[in-house]
C-alpha positions in Angstrom: 0.0 0.0 0.0 1.3 3.4 -0.9 1.9 5.8 1.9 -1.0 8.2 2.5 -0.5 11.8 1.6 -1.8 14.8 3.6 -3.9 17.0 1.4 -4.0 20.8 1.7 -1.4 23.5 2.0 1.8 22.8 3.9 2.0 24.9 7.0 5.3 26.3 8.2 6.6 25.0 11.5 7.5 27.9 13.9 9.8 27.7 16.8 8.1 27.9 20.2 7.6 31.3 21.6 10.1 30.6 24.4 12.8 29.9 21.8 12.3 33.2 20.0 14.5 36.0 21.3 12.6 38.8 23.1 13.0 41.7 25.4 12.5 39.5 28.5 15.2 37.1 27.3 17.6 39.9 26.6 17.1 41.3 30.1 17.7 37.8 31.4 20.9 37.5 29.4 22.1 41.0 30.3 21.0 41.7 33.9 22.8 45.1 33.7 19.9 46.3 31.6 17.6 45.8 34.6 19.9 48.0 36.7 20.0 50.7 34.1 16.3 50.6 33.6 15.7 50.8 37.4 18.1 53.8 37.7 16.5 55.5 34.8 13.0 55.2 36.3 14.3 56.4 39.6 16.0 59.5 38.1 12.9 60.2 36.1 10.7 60.0 39.2 13.2 62.3 41.0 13.1 64.9 38.2 9.3 64.9 38.1 9.0 65.1 41.9 11.5 68.1 41.9 9.5 69.9 39.2 6.1 69.5 40.8 7.6 70.4 43.4 6.8 68.2 46.4 9.0 70.6 48.6 11.0 73.8 48.1 13.9 72.0 49.7 13.8 69.1 47.2 15.7 69.9 44.0 15.4 68.2 40.6 17.7 65.5 39.5 19.2 67.7 36.8 19.9 70.5 39.3 21.6 68.0 41.7 23.7 66.5 38.9 24.8 70.0 37.8 25.7 70.9 41.4 27.7 67.6 41.7 29.6 68.4 38.5 30.3 71.9 39.7 31.6 70.7 43.0 33.9 68.2 41.2 35.3 70.8 38.9 36.0 73.4 41.6 37.7 70.8 43.8 35.6 71.3 46.9 34.4 67.7 46.8 38.0 66.3 46.6 39.1 68.6 49.5 36.2 67.4 51.6 36.9 63.7 51.0 40.6 64.1 51.7 39.5 65.0 55.2 36.7 62.5 55.5 38.7 59.5 54.4 41.4 60.0 56.9 39.5 58.8 60.0 37.7 56.3 57.9 40.8 54.5 56.7 42.5 54.6 60.1 39.3 53.4 61.9 38.6 50.6 59.4 42.3 49.4 59.4 42.3 49.2 63.2 38.9 47.5 63.2 40.1 45.0 60.6 43.2 44.0 62.5 41.6 43.8 65.9 38.3 42.4 64.6 39.7 39.6 62.5 42.1 38.6 65.4 39.3 38.6 68.0 36.9 36.8 65.7 39.4 34.0 65.1 40.1 33.6 68.8 36.4 33.6 69.7 35.7 31.0 67.0 38.5 28.7 68.3 37.9 29.2 72.0 34.6 28.7 73.9 36.0 30.6 76.8 36.8 33.6 74.6 33.4 33.4 73.0 31.6 33.5 76.4 33.8 36.4 77.6 33.8 38.6 74.5 30.8 37.8 72.3 28.1 39.3 74.5 30.0 42.7 74.5 30.0 42.9 70.7 26.5 41.7 70.4 25.4 44.6 72.6 27.6 47.0 70.7 26.0 45.9 67.4 22.5 46.4 68.7 23.2 49.7 70.6 22.0 53.0 69.0 25.4 54.3 68.0 24.0 57.6 66.7 23.1 58.4 70.4 26.4 57.2 71.7 28.7 59.1 69.3 28.1 62.5 70.8 29.3 61.1 74.2 32.7 60.6 72.6 33.2 64.4 72.4 33.0 64.7 76.2 36.1 62.5 76.5 38.1 63.0 73.3 36.9 66.3 72.1 36.1 67.0 68.4 39.4 66.0 66.6 40.6 63.1 64.6 40.6 60.7 67.6 36.9 61.2 68.2 35.9 60.6 64.6 38.2 57.5 64.3 36.6 56.1 67.5 33.1 56.6 65.9 34.2 54.6 62.9 35.6 51.8 65.1 32.4 51.7 67.2 30.4 50.8 64.2 32.8 48.7 62.2 34.4 46.6 64.9 31.4 44.6 66.1 30.5 43.7 62.5 34.0 42.4 61.7 34.4 40.5 65.0 31.0 38.7 64.8 31.5 37.8 61.1 35.0 36.4 61.8 33.7 34.5 64.8 30.9 32.9 62.9 33.1 32.1 59.9 35.7 30.2 62.1 33.0 28.5 64.2 31.2 27.2 61.1 34.3 26.0 59.2 33.7 22.8 57.3 33.9 19.9 59.8 34.6 17.4 57.1 37.8 19.2 56.2 38.8 19.4 59.8 38.2 15.7 60.2 40.3 15.0 57.1 43.2 17.0 58.6 42.9 15.0 61.8 42.9 11.7 59.9 46.1 12.7 58.3 47.7 13.3 61.7 47.5 17.1 61.3 48.4 19.2 64.3 46.1 21.8 65.8 48.2 24.6 64.3 48.0 22.9 60.9 44.2 22.6 61.3 43.9 26.3 62.0 46.4 27.6 59.4 45.7 25.3 56.5 42.0 24.3 57.0 40.0 26.6 59.3 41.2 30.0 58.3 41.3 29.4 54.5 37.8 27.9 54.7 36.6 30.9 56.7 38.4 33.5 54.6 35.4 34.3 52.3 33.1 35.1 55.2 35.8 37.0 57.0 36.4 39.1 54.0 32.6 39.7 53.7 32.7 40.9 57.3 35.5 43.4 56.4 33.3 44.6 53.5 30.3 45.1 55.8 32.6 46.7 58.4 33.7 49.2 55.8 30.1 50.0 55.0 29.4 50.5 58.7 32.6 52.7 58.9 31.1 55.0 56.2 28.1 55.5 58.3 30.2 56.1 61.4 32.4 58.8 59.8 29.4 60.6 58.3 27.6 60.6 61.6 30.8 61.8 63.3 31.1 64.7 60.9 27.4 65.6 61.3 27.2 65.1 65.1 30.6 65.8 66.5 32.1 68.5 64.3 31.2 69.7 60.8 34.3 68.8 58.8 34.9 67.1 55.5 31.8 66.0 53.5 29.7 66.6 56.6 30.7 70.2 56.6 29.6 70.5 52.9 26.2 69.1 53.8 25.8 71.3 56.9 27.0 74.5 55.1 24.8 74.1 52.0 21.8 73.3 54.2 22.3 76.4 56.3 22.4 78.7 53.2 19.5 76.8 51.5 21.7 75.6 48.6 19.7 72.4 48.5 21.0 71.1 45.1 24.5 71.2 46.5 23.4 69.6 49.7 21.8 66.7 47.8 24.8 66.5 45.6 27.1 66.0 48.6 24.7 63.2 49.9 24.7 61.6 46.4 28.5 61.7 46.3 28.6 59.7 49.6 26.3 57.1 48.1 28.4 56.9 44.9 31.7 56.6 46.8 30.5 53.9 49.2 28.7 51.9 46.5 31.7 51.9 44.1 34.1 51.0 46.9 31.9 48.1 48.2 31.3 46.9 44.6 35.0 46.8 44.0 35.6 44.8 47.2 32.8 42.4 46.3 34.2 41.9 42.8 37.6 41.1 44.4 36.0 38.7 46.8 34.2 36.8 44.0 37.3 36.7 41.8 39.8 35.7 44.5 38.0 34.1 47.4 34.8 32.7 45.8 35.7 31.8 42.2 33.1 29.0 42.2 30.3 31.5 42.6 31.7 33.6 39.7 31.7 30.6 37.5 28.2 29.7 38.5 
């Protein structure tokens, strides 16, 4: 018997809709487009809210951007950050050295954990904005006071992250080291600390973010210097576009710094996540 034939016109076979490239698939392939679209919508809403206006003290996005560019070109922003970054760098460096060391000791020793951990848990939960002005009664309004404000916010974050990282080190790797007759020092140096290093570095990154908050609070509450002085001055003379530009610059500097540290962390300490 001859094979049956299908009568009628031959219809073209189309690929399923999911296989056709579209805007949603492009956004899925290029997630940066989502970020750009989100920022564009935010800036548009900001511009509209400034032109309504919702408040006399709320400038438009275009006016704020122009003020930011003007402060960059006249050098006032660079001078302010030269003064702001000094206590920030000193405070974060001190917090990093002490915090990582204390975190490792607390993670390895139950006695150190019982003795020290409650102090840093209380410090992390305490309202630091209310405690920072008290520093001025002891250390005045100079560099020491602002550095202590950074340490008060950054140190608890770094200590507690380091402590949890060491305490939750992979027990299988520790057991393997013991099975190969590894000493306690070898367990710490070759197994525990390398395994905990990604979380420890994440704690340093979070500590830096807390340090940014600490130094800005110190400059606003202790003494108006650096970028805090720019915010206070422009607010006092009703230059609201310049005031918002200074605030936006803080967000940009902190975001770019933390993004760079996160990229370093993914490339060096967590390459498996970057590949995934």
